[in-house]
C-alpha positions, 0 to 999 in steps of 0.5 A: 500500500502507499502508506505502509511506511507509516505503520508501526514496524512489526517485531521480527520473529525470534529464531533460536539458532546460532548466527554462526551456525553456517560458518561453524558447519562449513569452516572446518579447515584448520580446526580440530574436531573432537568427538562429543563428551556425553556418556553415550558418545563416549561409550560409542567411540571410546568403548565400543569403537576403540580396542584399547579403551574397551580392554582397559575397562574390561580388565579393571572391571573384571579384576575388581569384580573377581576380588573376594569379599568378606562381611565383618564387624569389630568382633568377628568375620561372618561366614553366614550373614544376610548381606553375604546372601544378598551379594552372592545372589543379588537378583534373579539374573545375576551373580555377585561378579556380574553385578559388580562388573556392571557397576564398575563398568558404569563407573569407569565409563561415566564416573557414576554408578547406580545400584537400585535396592528392591525391598520393603521400606526399612528392611534390607533389600531383597534384590540389587540391580545396576542402573545405566548411568546415562539414563539417570539424573540427580534431582538436587534440593534447595540445600544442594543435596539430592532429594530424588533420582530420575531414571528416563527410558524412551520418554518415560521417567521413574522417580526414586525419592530420597527420604529420611529413612534412606534412599533406594538408590546407591550412588557411587561417583568418582571425584569431580572437582568441577561438579557437585552431583556427578563424577569424572570418569577416566574415559572423559580424561582419555577422550582426546587420546581416544580421538587420536587413536581412532583417527589413526586407525581410520587413516590406516583403513583408508590407506589400505582401501586406497593403497595403490592410489597415492596422493598426487596429480596426473598432469596432461602434457599432450601436444596440440591440445591443452585438455583431455577430451571427454572420452579420454577423461572418462577412460582415465577415471575408469582405469584408475578405479578399476586398476589402481584403487583398493587393497587388491591393487596395492603395489600395482605399477601405473602405466601412463601414456599420451603425454600423462605425467604423475606428480606425487603430493602429500606426505608418505606414511613414514613422514607422518609417523602415524604408527608412532602417534597411534602407539602414543595415544594408546599409552595415554589411554592406558595411563588415564585408566591406570593400566600398565601398558604391558598388560595391554600388550602395548610395545615399548613399555619398560616400566616394570621388570616383568608381567607379574610385577606389572600385574601386582602394581595394577592391583595395588594402584588401580583395582583395590582403590576402586574396590575400596571406594565402591565397597565403602559406598555400598556398605554405608548404603546397606547399613541404613537398612540393617539393624547391626552395622557391618563392613563389606571389605575385600579379602586380600588373602584370597587375591592371587596377584597379592600372594607374594606380598601377603606371604611376606607380611604373614612371615614378618608378623609371625616372627615378631615376638614382641607383638601380642596375638591380638596385635598380630591379628589386627596387623593382618586385618583380622578381628580379635580371637574369640575366647 
C-alpha cells in the first residue's frame, strides 16, 4: 500500500539458532574436531569403537569384580550373614561378579554408578540391580543435596525419592572437582587420546582401501591440445578405479601414456609417523585408566621388570582403590537398612596377584615376638580371637 511506511514496524520473529551456525558447519579447515563428551558418545567411540579403551575397562572391571569379599564387624568375620546372601545372589539374573562388573563398568565409563535396592521400606533389600548411568539424573534440593533420582527410558521417567529413612538408590561417583552431583570418569580424561587413536586407525583403513592410489596429480602434457577430451577423461577415471584403487591393487605399477605425467603430493606414511602417534595415544589411554601398558600388550613399555610385577602394581594402584571406594559406598548404603552395622571389605588373602606380598607380611608378623596375638591379628586385618 502507499502508506505502509507509516505503520508501526512489526517485531521480527525470534529464531533460536546460532548466527554462526553456517560458518561453524562449513569452516572446518584448520580446526580440530573432537568427538562429543556425553556418556553415550563416549561409550560409542571410546568403548565400543576403540580396542584399547574397551580392554582397559574390561580388565579393571573384571579384576575388581573377581576380588573376594568378606562381611565383618569389630568382633568377628561372618561366614553366614544376610548381606553375604544378598551379594552372592543379588537378583534373579545375576551373580555377585556380574553385578559388580556392571557397576564398575558404569563407573569407569561415566564416573557414576547406580545400584537400585528392591525391598520393603526399612528392611534390607531383597534384590540389587545396576542402573545405566546415562539414563539417570540427580534431582538436587534447595540445600544442594539430592532429594530424588530420575531414571528416563524412551520418554518415560521413574522417580526414586530420597527420604529420611534412606534412599533406594546407591550412588557411587568418582571425584569431580568441577561438579557437585556427578563424577569424572577416566574415559572423559582419555577422550582426546581416544580421538587420536581412532583417527589413526581410520587413516590406516583408508590407506589400505586406497593403497595403490597415492596422493598426487596426473598432469596432461599432450601436444596440440591443452585438455583431455571427454572420452579420454572418462577412460582415465575408469582405469584408475578399476586398476589402481583398493587393497587388491596395492603395489600395482601405473602405466601412463599420451603425454600423462604423475606428480606425487602429500606426505608418505613414514613422514607422518602415524604408527608412532597411534602407539602414543594408546599409552595415554592406558595411563588415564591406570593400566600398565604391558598388560595391554602395548610395545615399548619398560616400566616394570616383568608381567607379574606389572600385574601386582595394577592391583595395588588401580583395582583395590576402586574396590575400596565402591565397597565403602555400598556398605554405608546397606547399613541404613540393617539393624547391626557391618563392613563389606575385600579379602586380600584370597587375591592371587597379592600372594607374594601377603606371604611376606604373614612371615614378618609371625616372627615378631614382641607383638601380642591380638596385635598380630589386627596387623593382618583380622578381628580379635574369640575366647
